[in-house]
C-alpha positions as CSV (number, residue, x, y, z in Angstrom):
1,X,6.0,3.0,26.5
2,X,8.7,0.9,28.2
3,X,12.1,3.1,29.4
4,X,14.4,2.3,26.1
5,X,11.4,2.4,23.8
6,X,11.1,6.2,25.7
7,X,14.7,7.1,25.2
8,X,14.5,5.9,21.1
9,X,11.4,8.0,20.8
10,X,12.7,11.4,22.7
11,X,16.3,10.4,20.7
12,X,14.4,11.0,17.3
13,X,12.3,13.8,17.9
14,X,15.8,15.2,19.3
15,X,17.2,14.6,16.2
16,X,14.7,16.6,14.2
17,X,14.7,19.4,16.8
18,X,18.5,19.7,16.1
19,X,17.6,20.0,12.1
20,X,15.0,22.4,12.1
21,X,12.0,20.6,13.5
22,X,11.2,19.8,9.7
23,X,9.4,16.2,10.6
24,X,7.7,17.7,14.0
25,X,6.0,20.5,11.6
26,X,4.7,18.7,9.1
27,X,3.3,15.8,11.6
28,X,1.5,18.6,13.2
29,X,0.1,19.6,9.8
30,X,-0.8,16.6,9.2
31,X,-2.3,15.9,12.4
32,X,-4.3,19.2,12.4
33,X,-5.7,18.6,8.7
34,X,-6.8,15.3,9.0
35,X,-8.2,15.5,12.8
36,X,-10.4,18.4,11.9
37,X,-11.2,17.6,8.1
38,X,-14.7,18.9,8.5
39,X,-13.5,22.5,9.6
40,X,-13.0,25.6,7.4
41,X,-9.1,25.9,8.7
42,X,-8.6,22.2,7.7
43,X,-10.0,22.9,4.0
44,X,-8.3,26.1,3.5
45,X,-5.0,24.5,4.1
46,X,-5.9,21.9,1.7
47,X,-6.6,24.3,-0.8
48,X,-3.9,26.2,-0.4
49,X,-1.8,23.3,-0.9
50,X,-3.3,22.2,-4.1
51,X,-3.0,25.7,-5.3
52,X,0.8,26.1,-4.8
53,X,1.5,23.0,-6.3
54,X,-0.4,24.0,-9.6
55,X,1.0,27.1,-9.5
56,X,4.7,25.8,-9.0
57,X,4.1,23.2,-11.9
58,X,2.5,25.5,-14.5
59,X,5.9,28.0,-14.2
60,X,8.4,25.6,-13.3
61,X,7.7,22.4,-15.5
62,X,7.8,22.0,-19.4
63,X,5.1,19.8,-19.6
64,X,2.5,21.6,-17.6
65,X,3.7,24.9,-18.4
66,X,0.7,25.2,-21.3
67,X,-1.7,24.8,-18.6
68,X,-1.2,28.1,-17.5
69,X,-4.1,29.5,-17.9
70,X,-6.0,26.4,-15.9
71,X,-9.5,27.2,-13.7
72,X,-9.7,24.1,-11.8
73,X,-7.6,20.9,-11.6
74,X,-10.1,19.3,-13.9
75,X,-8.2,21.4,-16.5
76,X,-5.0,19.2,-16.1
77,X,-4.8,16.2,-18.1
78,X,-4.8,12.4,-16.5
79,X,-1.0,11.2,-16.7
80,X,0.6,7.9,-15.6
81,X,4.2,6.2,-15.3
82,X,4.4,5.1,-18.9
83,X,3.8,8.8,-20.1
84,X,5.8,10.1,-17.6
85,X,8.9,8.3,-18.5
86,X,7.8,8.9,-22.0
87,X,8.9,12.6,-21.5
88,X,10.3,12.5,-17.9
89,X,12.4,15.7,-18.1
90,X,9.6,17.8,-19.3
91,X,8.2,16.9,-15.7
92,X,10.9,18.0,-13.6
93,X,10.8,21.5,-12.3
94,X,13.7,23.8,-13.3
95,X,13.9,25.0,-9.9
96,X,14.8,21.4,-8.5
97,X,17.4,20.5,-11.0
98,X,21.1,20.0,-9.9
99,X,19.4,20.2,-6.0
100,X,19.5,17.3,-3.4
101,X,16.9,14.7,-4.0
102,X,16.1,11.3,-2.7
103,X,15.2,8.7,-5.4
104,X,12.6,6.2,-5.2
105,X,11.7,3.1,-7.3
106,X,9.1,1.2,-8.1
107,X,9.5,-2.3,-8.2
108,X,7.8,-2.9,-11.8
109,X,5.0,-4.9,-10.7
110,X,3.2,-3.7,-13.4
111,X,5.8,-4.1,-15.9
112,X,7.1,-0.6,-16.0
113,X,9.8,0.0,-13.6
114,X,9.6,3.7,-12.5
115,X,12.3,6.1,-11.2
116,X,11.0,9.2,-8.9
117,X,12.6,12.0,-7.5
118,X,11.2,13.4,-4.0
119,X,12.4,17.0,-2.5
120,X,13.6,17.1,0.8
121,X,10.6,18.7,1.6
122,X,8.4,15.6,0.1
123,X,10.6,13.2,2.0
124,X,9.6,15.1,5.5
125,X,6.2,14.7,4.8
126,X,6.2,11.3,4.1
127,X,8.1,10.9,7.1
128,X,5.6,12.7,9.1
129,X,2.5,10.6,7.4
130,X,4.3,7.8,8.2
131,X,4.2,8.6,11.9
132,X,0.7,9.8,11.9
133,X,-0.3,6.7,10.6
134,X,1.4,4.3,12.4
135,X,0.3,6.2,15.5
136,X,-3.5,5.4,14.1
137,X,-2.4,1.8,14.1
138,X,-1.2,1.4,17.4
139,X,2.5,1.8,16.7
140,X,5.0,4.4,18.4
141,X,8.8,5.8,17.7
142,X,11.0,4.0,19.3
143,X,9.2,0.3,19.6
144,X,10.6,-2.8,18.1
145,X,9.4,-2.9,14.6
146,X,9.6,-6.1,12.4
147,X,9.6,-4.8,8.9
148,X,8.9,-7.6,5.8
149,X,9.9,-6.2,2.5
150,X,12.6,-6.6,-0.1
151,X,15.7,-5.0,1.3
152,X,17.8,-5.6,-1.5
153,X,18.0,-2.2,-2.8
154,X,17.0,0.1,0.1
155,X,19.9,2.4,0.9
156,X,22.0,1.5,4.4
157,X,21.0,4.3,6.9
158,X,23.6,5.0,9.6
159,X,23.9,2.6,13.0
160,X,22.5,5.5,15.0
161,X,19.4,6.4,12.7
162,X,19.3,2.4,12.7
163,X,19.8,2.1,16.5
164,X,17.0,5.1,17.4
165,X,14.2,3.6,14.8
166,X,14.4,0.2,16.1
167,X,13.5,-1.6,13.1
168,X,14.5,-5.3,12.6
169,X,14.7,-5.8,8.8
170,X,13.0,-9.2,7.6
171,X,13.8,-9.7,3.7
172,X,10.5,-11.3,1.8
173,X,12.9,-12.9,-0.5
174,X,14.3,-15.4,1.8
175,X,11.3,-16.2,4.0
176,X,11.2,-19.3,3.9
177,X,10.5,-22.1,6.9
178,X,13.7,-21.5,8.8
179,X,13.3,-17.6,8.4
180,X,9.9,-17.7,9.8
181,X,10.9,-20.0,12.6
182,X,13.4,-17.4,13.1
183,X,11.4,-14.5,12.9
184,X,8.8,-15.8,15.6
185,X,11.3,-16.9,17.7
186,X,12.5,-13.1,17.7
187,X,9.0,-11.9,18.4
188,X,8.8,-14.0,21.3
189,X,12.4,-12.4,22.7
190,X,12.6,-9.7,25.1
191,X,9.9,-7.7,27.1
192,X,9.6,-5.3,23.9
193,X,6.5,-4.0,22.6
194,X,6.2,-5.4,18.8
195,X,4.8,-4.3,15.7
196,X,5.1,-5.5,12.5
197,X,4.9,-3.7,8.8
198,X,5.2,-6.1,5.7
199,X,3.5,-7.4,2.4
200,X,0.3,-9.5,2.9
201,X,1.6,-12.4,1.5
202,X,4.3,-12.0,3.9
203,X,1.8,-12.4,6.1
204,X,-0.2,-14.8,4.6
205,X,2.9,-17.2,4.3
206,X,3.8,-16.5,8.0
207,X,0.0,-18.2,9.2
208,X,0.4,-21.1,6.6
209,X,3.8,-21.9,8.0
210,X,1.9,-21.8,11.8
211,X,-0.7,-24.1,10.4
212,X,1.6,-26.6,8.9
213,X,3.2,-26.9,12.6
214,X,-0.3,-27.0,14.7
215,X,1.1,-23.9,16.2
216,X,-0.8,-22.5,19.4
217,X,-1.2,-19.1,19.6
218,X,1.5,-16.9,20.5
219,X,1.6,-15.1,23.4
220,X,3.6,-11.5,23.1
221,X,2.8,-8.0,23.5
222,X,2.0,-6.9,20.2
223,X,1.1,-3.4,19.5
224,X,0.7,-3.1,15.9
225,X,0.0,-4.9,12.9
226,X,0.0,-3.2,9.1
227,X,-0.2,-5.4,6.0
228,X,0.6,-3.4,2.6
229,X,1.3,-3.9,-1.1
230,X,-1.8,-6.2,-1.6
231,X,-5.6,-6.4,-0.2
232,X,-6.0,-8.6,2.7
233,X,-8.1,-11.7,2.8
234,X,-10.1,-13.5,5.2
235,X,-7.8,-16.1,5.7
236,X,-5.1,-13.8,6.5
237,X,-6.9,-11.7,8.8
238,X,-8.6,-14.4,10.8
239,X,-5.4,-16.3,11.4
240,X,-3.1,-13.5,12.4
241,X,-6.1,-13.0,14.9
242,X,-6.0,-16.5,15.8
243,X,-2.4,-17.2,16.2
244,X,-1.3,-13.4,17.4
245,X,-4.8,-12.0,19.2
246,X,-4.4,-9.1,17.0
247,X,-7.0,-7.6,14.4
248,X,-4.3,-6.7,11.8
249,X,-5.0,-3.8,9.5
250,X,-4.1,-2.8,5.6
251,X,-2.5,0.0,4.6
252,X,-2.7,1.2,0.7
253,X,0.3,3.2,-0.3
254,X,2.9,3.3,-3.3
255,X,6.7,3.9,-3.8
256,X,6.4,6.8,-6.0
257,X,3.9,8.8,-3.7
258,X,3.5,7.4,0.2
259,X,0.7,6.5,2.6
260,X,-2.3,6.7,0.2
261,X,-4.6,5.7,2.6
262,X,-5.0,3.0,5.6
263,X,-7.3,1.3,8.3
264,X,-6.9,2.8,11.7
265,X,-7.9,1.1,15.1
266,X,-11.5,1.7,15.4
267,X,-12.0,2.8,11.8
268,X,-13.7,-0.7,10.7
269,X,-13.3,-1.8,7.4
270,X,-12.8,1.6,5.8
271,X,-9.5,3.1,4.8
272,X,-8.6,7.0,5.7
273,X,-7.6,8.5,2.8
274,X,-4.6,10.9,3.9
275,X,-6.4,14.3,2.6
276,X,-3.1,16.2,4.4
277,X,-0.7,14.9,1.5
278,X,-2.9,14.2,-1.3
279,X,-5.9,15.3,-3.9
280,X,-7.8,11.8,-4.8
281,X,-9.9,11.5,-7.3
282,X,-11.7,8.3,-8.7
283,X,-12.7,8.4,-12.0
284,X,-14.6,6.1,-14.8
285,X,-12.7,2.9,-15.7
286,X,-13.4,3.8,-19.5
287,X,-12.7,7.7,-19.7
288,X,-11.5,10.7,-17.1
289,X,-14.9,11.6,-16.0
290,X,-15.7,11.4,-12.0
291,X,-17.6,8.4,-10.7
292,X,-20.3,9.0,-8.1
293,X,-19.8,8.4,-4.5
294,X,-20.1,4.5,-3.7
295,X,-19.0,3.0,-7.4
296,X,-15.8,1.8,-8.5
297,X,-13.4,3.4,-10.5
298,X,-9.4,4.5,-11.2
299,X,-7.3,6.2,-8.1
300,X,-6.2,9.5,-9.6
301,X,-3.6,11.3,-7.4
302,X,-2.5,14.6,-7.0
303,X,0.8,14.5,-4.9
304,X,0.4,17.8,-2.5
305,X,4.5,18.0,-1.9
306,X,6.9,16.6,-4.0
307,X,7.5,19.7,-6.4
308,X,10.7,18.4,-8.0
309,X,8.6,16.2,-9.6
310,X,4.9,17.3,-9.8
311,X,2.6,14.7,-10.1
312,X,-0.8,15.9,-11.1
313,X,-3.7,13.9,-11.6
314,X,-1.4,10.7,-11.4
315,X,-3.2,7.5,-12.6
316,X,-2.0,4.7,-10.0
317,X,-3.3,2.0,-12.0
318,X,-5.2,0.8,-8.8
319,X,-9.1,0.7,-8.2
320,X,-11.4,1.5,-5.5
321,X,-14.5,2.7,-4.3
322,X,-14.7,6.1,-2.4
323,X,-17.9,7.2,0.0
324,X,-18.7,9.1,2.8
325,X,-19.8,7.7,6.3
326,X,-20.0,11.2,8.6
327,X,-19.3,8.8,11.7
328,X,-15.5,8.0,10.3
329,X,-12.7,10.2,9.9
330,X,-14.4,13.3,10.7
331,X,-16.3,13.2,7.8
332,X,-13.7,12.9,5.2
333,X,-14.6,10.5,2.5
334,X,-12.8,7.2,2.6
335,X,-11.8,4.2,0.5
336,X,-14.7,1.5,1.5
337,X,-12.8,-0.9,-0.6
338,X,-9.7,-0.9,-2.6
339,X,-9.2,-3.7,-5.1
340,X,-5.9,-3.5,-6.3
341,X,-4.1,-2.9,-9.7
342,X,-6.4,-2.8,-13.1
343,X,-4.2,-5.0,-15.0
344,X,-4.2,-7.7,-12.2
345,X,-8.6,-7.6,-12.2
346,X,-9.9,-10.6,-13.2
347,X,-13.1,-10.8,-15.1
348,X,-16.0,-13.5,-15.3
349,X,-17.2,-14.6,-18.5
350,X,-19.9,-11.9,-19.0
351,X,-17.1,-9.1,-18.6
352,X,-18.2,-8.5,-14.7
353,X,-14.8,-7.3,-12.4
354,X,-14.6,-10.2,-9.7
355,X,-12.1,-8.5,-7.2
356,X,-12.8,-11.3,-4.8
357,X,-12.6,-14.6,-6.2
358,X,-9.2,-15.2,-5.3
359,X,-9.6,-14.8,-1.5
360,X,-12.3,-17.8,-1.5
361,X,-9.2,-20.0,-2.5
362,X,-7.2,-19.0,0.7
363,X,-10.3,-21.5,2.5
364,X,-8.0,-24.2,1.0
365,X,-5.8,-25.4,3.8
366,X,-4.0,-27.6,1.4
367,X,-2.6,-24.7,-0.7
368,X,0.6,-22.8,0.6
369,X,0.8,-20.9,-2.6
370,X,-1.7,-20.2,-5.3
371,X,-2.3,-17.8,-8.4
372,X,-5.6,-17.3,-10.8
373,X,-4.6,-16.1,-14.5
374,X,-7.2,-15.3,-16.9
375,X,-6.0,-16.4,-20.5
376,X,-8.9,-15.1,-22.4
377,X,-12.5,-14.2,-22.4
378,X,-13.4,-17.6,-20.2
379,X,-10.4,-19.6,-19.9
380,X,-8.7,-19.4,-16.5
381,X,-5.5,-21.1,-15.3
382,X,-5.0,-21.9,-11.5
383,X,-1.4,-22.6,-10.2
384,X,-1.4,-24.6,-6.9
385,X,1.9,-25.0,-4.7
386,X,0.5,-27.6,-2.0
387,X,1.5,-28.5,1.7
388,X,-0.4,-31.9,1.2
389,X,-2.2,-33.9,-1.0
390,X,-5.4,-31.7,-2.8
391,X,-8.7,-34.1,-3.1
392,X,-10.7,-31.1,-3.9
393,X,-10.3,-30.2,-7.4
394,X,-14.0,-30.9,-8.0
395,X,-15.1,-28.2,-5.4
396,X,-12.6,-25.8,-6.3
397,X,-13.5,-25.8,-9.6
398,X,-17.3,-25.8,-9.0
399,X,-16.7,-22.9,-6.9
400,X,-14.5,-21.0,-9.2
401,X,-17.7,-21.7,-12.1
402,X,-19.9,-20.6,-9.8
403,X,-18.0,-16.6,-9.5
404,X,-16.8,-16.7,-13.0
405,X,-19.4,-18.7,-15.2
406,X,-20.8,-21.6,-15.9
407,X,-19.0,-21.9,-19.6
408,X,-15.8,-20.8,-17.9
409,X,-13.0,-23.4,-18.6
410,X,-10.8,-24.1,-15.4
411,X,-7.1,-25.6,-15.8
412,X,-5.2,-26.8,-13.0
413,X,-1.2,-26.5,-12.9
414,X,0.7,-27.8,-9.9
415,X,3.8,-26.2,-9.7
416,X,6.9,-26.2,-7.4
417,X,7.0,-22.4,-6.3
418,X,4.7,-19.2,-7.5
419,X,7.7,-16.8,-8.8
420,X,8.4,-13.6,-6.6
421,X,8.7,-10.4,-8.5
422,X,11.8,-8.2,-8.2
423,X,9.9,-6.8,-5.3
424,X,9.7,-9.8,-3.5
425,X,5.7,-10.1,-3.7
426,X,4.2,-12.5,-5.5
427,X,0.9,-11.9,-7.6
428,X,-2.1,-13.6,-6.4
429,X,-4.0,-13.0,-9.8
430,X,-2.7,-12.2,-13.5
431,X,-4.9,-11.0,-16.4
432,X,-3.5,-12.0,-20.0
433,X,-6.6,-10.8,-21.6
434,X,-7.3,-7.4,-20.4
435,X,-3.9,-5.9,-20.2
């Protein structure tokens, strides 16, 4: 680490020490649990956190009070954000009403905007999780971090804290060619180590811009690149490697809980699940029974540290595959595949889930932006925003029919822009048939 980066690093931990060392304590706990997953002590800690949460929930919240006689986690119902919103006050712990809390908002990309309260301890835990998984991706506190997201509704931090964190805010809602050009120049400036964190779609737009100007590889010191919010396709992975000589990693997180899993350096394509802060189940697509390892299912999360608003068996709306490779992550179960939101999943004409079809569209260099919409059982619309004339309609339709079915009907719309959601993301897929 360079001198100024070291100063920022020690300043962060110094401020935390003066405030009681809460983040440091959580960080050590997260690191121990995940680095020693297979040990009895790690298992004991995880079991203790789960039992403390369940006991707290049944004794302090109106909704969970009727489950006082539970025997195990499976005795609790699976809930989702729609259900929680309908009776929000019944989920809030009476011990935390009126106490300081932190509000986080989901963007409403599922059609259901959602506000969650975090207590102070949960906030400390999230910070510790971020530091741990950042470090596993090559990022150290104090390094210059280009953070690409929607910053419009994010509360501003103090100038001192911003200086210590060394974050360069990049607003995804203004990420046009001019902004991308400036971002690239900013990355080249100075001798600092550079880290990047942002939406997958933002990284793809950066690569598309570099394609359009026939850019040469950009020689800068990149220590970490993490894409979140959407799955990574081959085009983005390969293009980031081409232009920045870096293997970008993917993070799976949400606003209401925090970092659920992440790929790490030398961890292959698997996602290291955050068992230190969450208990995660993969349940059947049609009912609440667990699926076997290696089978696709719904991601259901129990947040072990939010005592203000206990979230037990919370259906995230996402789909994933969990399995165990004893050579990875100290034998902990990991995500072998994270397929995104159930409501955004495309099905072929026989009703089978097609999670990779949209990424085949990345291989057409003429596309600046694209979107695949399923209208009904066999009708699909492709919205295309082009950089140049497109002469491969027949080839694209043939490729889509190979995936979706020979009886599929493919309609193509040429548009000037794929609209952004309130979060600044753009949906690659929309399913209007199975909602």
